[in-house]
C-alpha positions as CSV (number, residue, x, y, z in Angstrom):
1,M,-5.9,-12.4,-39.5
2,Q,-6.6,-14.1,-42.8
3,K,-10.0,-13.2,-44.2
4,T,-12.6,-15.9,-45.0
5,T,-15.3,-16.0,-47.6
6,R,-18.9,-15.1,-46.7
7,Q,-21.5,-17.9,-46.3
8,P,-23.4,-17.2,-49.6
9,I,-20.1,-17.5,-51.6
10,R,-19.2,-20.8,-49.9
11,I,-22.7,-22.2,-50.7
12,F,-22.3,-21.0,-54.4
13,R,-18.9,-22.7,-54.6
14,L,-20.2,-25.9,-53.0
15,I,-23.1,-26.1,-55.5
16,R,-20.7,-25.5,-58.4
17,L,-18.4,-28.1,-57.1
18,L,-21.1,-30.7,-56.7
19,L,-22.4,-30.1,-60.2
20,H,-18.8,-30.5,-61.5
21,V,-18.3,-33.7,-59.6
22,V,-21.5,-35.1,-61.0
23,S,-20.3,-34.2,-64.5
24,G,-17.0,-36.0,-63.7
25,L,-18.9,-39.1,-62.6
26,L,-20.8,-39.2,-65.9
27,Q,-17.7,-38.6,-68.0
28,S,-15.8,-41.3,-66.0
29,T,-18.2,-44.0,-67.1
30,V,-17.2,-43.5,-70.8
31,Y,-13.6,-42.4,-70.1
32,P,-12.0,-45.9,-70.4
33,Y,-13.4,-46.3,-74.0
34,F,-11.5,-43.3,-75.4
35,S,-8.0,-43.1,-76.8
36,R,-5.2,-42.0,-74.6
37,P,-4.9,-38.4,-76.0
38,I,-8.7,-37.9,-75.5
39,Q,-8.5,-39.3,-72.0
40,R,-5.7,-36.9,-71.2
41,R,-7.7,-33.9,-72.5
42,M,-10.7,-35.0,-70.5
43,M,-8.7,-35.5,-67.4
44,Q,-7.0,-32.1,-67.7
45,H,-10.2,-30.2,-68.5
46,W,-12.1,-31.7,-65.6
47,A,-9.3,-31.1,-63.1
48,K,-9.0,-27.4,-64.2
49,G,-12.7,-27.1,-63.8
50,L,-12.6,-28.4,-60.2
51,L,-9.8,-26.0,-59.2
52,K,-11.8,-23.2,-60.8
53,S,-14.9,-24.1,-58.8
54,L,-12.9,-23.8,-55.6
55,N,-11.1,-20.6,-56.7
56,I,-7.7,-22.2,-56.7
57,Q,-5.2,-20.6,-59.1
58,L,-2.5,-22.9,-60.5
59,Y,1.0,-21.6,-61.3
60,C,3.6,-23.8,-62.9
61,N,7.4,-23.3,-62.7
62,G,9.7,-25.4,-64.8
63,E,8.8,-27.5,-67.8
64,P,6.7,-30.6,-67.5
65,P,7.6,-33.3,-70.0
66,G,5.9,-33.1,-73.4
67,V,3.8,-35.9,-74.7
68,D,6.7,-37.1,-76.9
69,V,8.9,-37.8,-73.8
70,P,8.8,-41.6,-73.1
71,R,9.0,-43.4,-69.7
72,V,8.1,-40.7,-67.2
73,L,7.5,-41.1,-63.4
74,F,6.6,-38.1,-61.2
75,A,7.5,-38.0,-57.5
76,A,5.7,-35.2,-55.6
77,N,5.4,-34.1,-52.0
78,H,2.0,-34.7,-50.6
79,V,-0.1,-32.0,-48.9
80,S,-3.8,-32.6,-49.8
81,W,-6.3,-34.6,-51.8
82,L,-6.2,-31.6,-54.1
83,D,-2.7,-32.7,-55.2
84,I,-4.2,-35.1,-57.6
85,C,-6.3,-32.5,-59.3
86,V,-3.4,-30.1,-59.4
87,M,-1.2,-32.6,-61.1
88,M,-3.9,-33.6,-63.5
89,A,-4.5,-30.0,-64.4
90,A,-0.9,-29.4,-65.2
91,C,0.2,-32.7,-66.7
92,P,-2.4,-35.6,-67.0
93,T,-1.1,-38.6,-65.1
94,R,-2.2,-41.8,-63.4
95,F,-1.7,-42.1,-59.6
96,V,-0.8,-44.5,-56.8
97,A,-3.2,-44.1,-53.9
98,K,-3.9,-45.8,-50.6
99,S,-6.5,-48.6,-50.9
100,E,-8.8,-46.8,-48.4
101,I,-9.6,-44.2,-51.1
102,N,-11.1,-47.0,-53.2
103,G,-13.9,-47.2,-50.7
104,W,-14.6,-43.4,-50.5
105,P,-18.0,-42.3,-51.9
106,V,-17.8,-40.5,-55.2
107,L,-14.0,-40.0,-55.2
108,G,-13.4,-43.7,-55.0
109,L,-15.6,-44.3,-58.1
110,L,-13.9,-41.4,-59.9
111,S,-10.5,-42.8,-59.0
112,R,-11.3,-46.3,-60.2
113,N,-12.8,-45.2,-63.5
114,T,-9.7,-43.1,-64.3
115,G,-7.3,-45.9,-63.6
116,T,-5.8,-45.1,-60.2
117,L,-3.6,-47.8,-58.8
118,F,-4.5,-48.7,-55.2
119,I,-1.9,-50.0,-52.8
120,E,-2.6,-51.8,-49.4
121,R,0.0,-50.0,-47.3
122,A,-0.4,-52.5,-44.5
123,K,0.8,-55.3,-46.8
124,R,4.5,-54.8,-47.6
125,S,4.2,-57.6,-50.2
126,D,1.8,-55.4,-52.2
127,T,4.7,-53.1,-53.1
128,L,6.0,-55.7,-55.6
129,R,2.6,-55.8,-57.4
130,I,2.3,-52.0,-57.6
131,N,5.9,-51.6,-58.9
132,Q,5.1,-54.1,-61.7
133,D,1.9,-52.3,-62.6
134,I,3.7,-48.9,-62.6
135,S,6.5,-50.3,-64.8
136,E,3.9,-51.7,-67.3
137,L,2.1,-48.4,-67.5
138,I,5.3,-46.4,-68.0
139,V,6.6,-48.7,-70.8
140,N,3.2,-48.3,-72.5
141,G,3.5,-44.6,-72.5
142,E,1.4,-43.6,-69.4
143,R,2.7,-41.1,-66.9
144,V,2.4,-42.1,-63.2
145,T,2.6,-40.0,-60.1
146,V,3.7,-41.4,-56.7
147,F,3.9,-39.6,-53.3
148,P,7.0,-41.0,-51.6
149,E,6.2,-39.5,-48.2
150,G,3.3,-42.0,-48.0
151,T,1.2,-39.5,-46.1
152,T,0.2,-35.8,-46.2
153,S,1.9,-33.0,-44.3
154,S,0.8,-29.4,-43.4
155,G,3.0,-28.0,-46.2
156,T,5.4,-26.4,-43.7
157,K,7.7,-29.5,-43.7
158,L,8.6,-32.5,-45.7
159,N,8.3,-36.1,-44.4
160,H,10.9,-38.7,-45.2
161,F,10.7,-40.0,-48.8
162,H,10.3,-43.7,-48.9
163,A,12.1,-45.5,-51.7
164,S,9.9,-48.6,-52.4
165,L,7.7,-47.2,-55.2
166,L,10.7,-45.8,-57.1
167,Q,11.9,-49.3,-58.0
168,S,9.7,-49.2,-61.0
169,A,11.6,-46.2,-62.4
170,V,14.9,-48.1,-62.0
171,S,13.5,-51.2,-63.6
172,V,12.4,-49.5,-66.9
173,D,15.1,-46.8,-66.9
174,A,12.5,-44.0,-66.6
175,L,12.9,-40.3,-66.2
176,L,12.0,-39.3,-62.7
177,Y,10.6,-35.8,-62.3
178,P,10.6,-34.4,-58.8
179,V,7.5,-32.1,-58.4
180,A,7.2,-29.6,-55.6
181,I,3.6,-28.6,-54.5
182,R,3.0,-25.5,-52.4
183,Y,-0.4,-24.0,-51.4
184,C,-0.5,-20.3,-50.5
185,N,-3.2,-18.0,-49.2
186,T,-3.9,-14.4,-50.4
187,A,-1.3,-13.1,-48.0
188,G,1.4,-15.2,-49.7
189,E,1.8,-17.5,-46.7
190,I,1.6,-21.3,-46.7
191,C,-2.1,-22.2,-46.7
192,Q,-2.3,-24.9,-44.1
193,E,-6.1,-25.0,-44.5
194,A,-5.5,-26.7,-47.9
195,A,-3.7,-29.6,-46.2
196,Y,-5.5,-32.8,-45.6
197,I,-4.5,-33.7,-42.0
198,D,-7.9,-34.3,-40.4
199,P,-9.3,-37.7,-41.4
200,S,-12.6,-36.1,-42.5
201,L,-12.9,-35.1,-46.1
202,V,-15.9,-33.0,-45.2
203,L,-14.0,-30.9,-42.7
204,S,-11.2,-30.5,-45.2
205,L,-13.6,-29.2,-47.9
206,K,-15.1,-26.8,-45.4
207,Q,-11.7,-25.3,-44.7
208,I,-10.9,-24.9,-48.4
209,L,-14.3,-23.3,-49.1
210,R,-13.6,-20.7,-46.4
211,Q,-10.5,-19.4,-48.2
212,P,-11.0,-16.3,-50.4
213,R,-8.5,-17.8,-52.9
214,I,-5.8,-20.4,-52.8
215,D,-2.7,-20.2,-55.0
216,V,-0.9,-23.4,-55.7
217,Q,2.6,-23.4,-57.1
218,L,3.8,-26.5,-58.9
219,T,7.5,-26.8,-59.7
220,F,8.7,-29.3,-62.2
221,N,12.4,-29.9,-61.3
222,D,15.0,-31.2,-63.8
223,P,14.4,-35.0,-64.5
224,I,16.7,-37.6,-63.1
225,Q,17.8,-40.5,-65.3
226,C,17.1,-43.6,-63.3
227,G,18.8,-46.5,-65.0
228,E,22.2,-46.2,-63.3
229,K,20.8,-45.4,-59.8
230,N,19.1,-47.4,-57.1
231,R,15.8,-46.5,-55.6
232,R,17.3,-45.1,-52.4
233,E,19.5,-42.7,-54.4
234,L,16.4,-41.6,-56.3
235,A,14.5,-41.1,-53.1
236,R,17.2,-38.9,-51.7
237,L,17.8,-36.9,-55.0
238,S,14.0,-36.2,-55.4
239,E,13.7,-35.3,-51.7
240,Q,16.6,-32.9,-52.1
241,A,15.2,-31.3,-55.2
242,I,11.7,-30.8,-53.7
243,A,13.2,-29.5,-50.4
244,N,15.2,-26.9,-52.3
245,A,12.2,-25.8,-54.4
246,L,10.1,-25.3,-51.3
247,S,13.0,-23.9,-49.1
248,L,12.3,-26.6,-46.6
249,P,14.8,-28.7,-44.6
250,I,15.5,-32.3,-45.5
251,P,13.8,-34.7,-43.1
252,H,16.2,-36.6,-40.9
253,R,16.2,-40.3,-40.6
254,E,19.0,-42.1,-38.7
255,S,19.3,-45.2,-40.9
256,E,17.8,-47.4,-43.5
257,K,17.9,-51.2,-43.7
258,L,19.8,-51.5,-47.0
259,S,19.5,-55.3,-47.0
260,D,15.7,-55.3,-46.9
261,P,14.4,-55.6,-50.5
262,L,11.0,-54.0,-49.4
263,N,12.5,-51.3,-47.2
264,V,10.5,-48.1,-47.8
């Protein structure tokens, strides 16, 4: 049986986390007024601090793109709310998140102040707006991360990769980097406690605090040139690359409506 941390250690970590979040809120109020290089350093430093407060060790495989590489879009599998901090700690980036997060206490404010793009998943027409926003950011030198699964998983499987938010990469001929995220416990097994499956953020945090240590492995796969491919090809190629990196099977889907311009 996997060991869990003692109560005093959990309380210490929680206090440390809360202080770090308060620090992040204060920094986020001035964050928009700094230059992009300073913003990236602030984002990366804060994300590393949050992982440290939860005793999460980050290991990177592959080479993330340097700051001189133009037009970059990341596509990652989605396991937890921690994914955002993990990506920021490794390679500062903007994110596309569901609109519900905008209303979350604390995290919603942090997300807004750091330029997160919020999409209303129930409105298919919102996809066009988000793709235009992503394209603008990429052309202007920002990096953006999307989670093509559209929801989180336990980390033991992949969900089908939707293609809709990859249209932006095609439109601006970006480099698409498939990024594989895996959380492991001290026994080296997949840490399902890190996954955000339960709708309660509080319960998720309790599970994470109970872990003696969590190791997260981030794998940057070779980039895919997007200009001569369509979004469905990109979805399948990134899905395949991430599945291979995680040694997981490709999710099966019988068919896609190729004639539907908003098919995801």
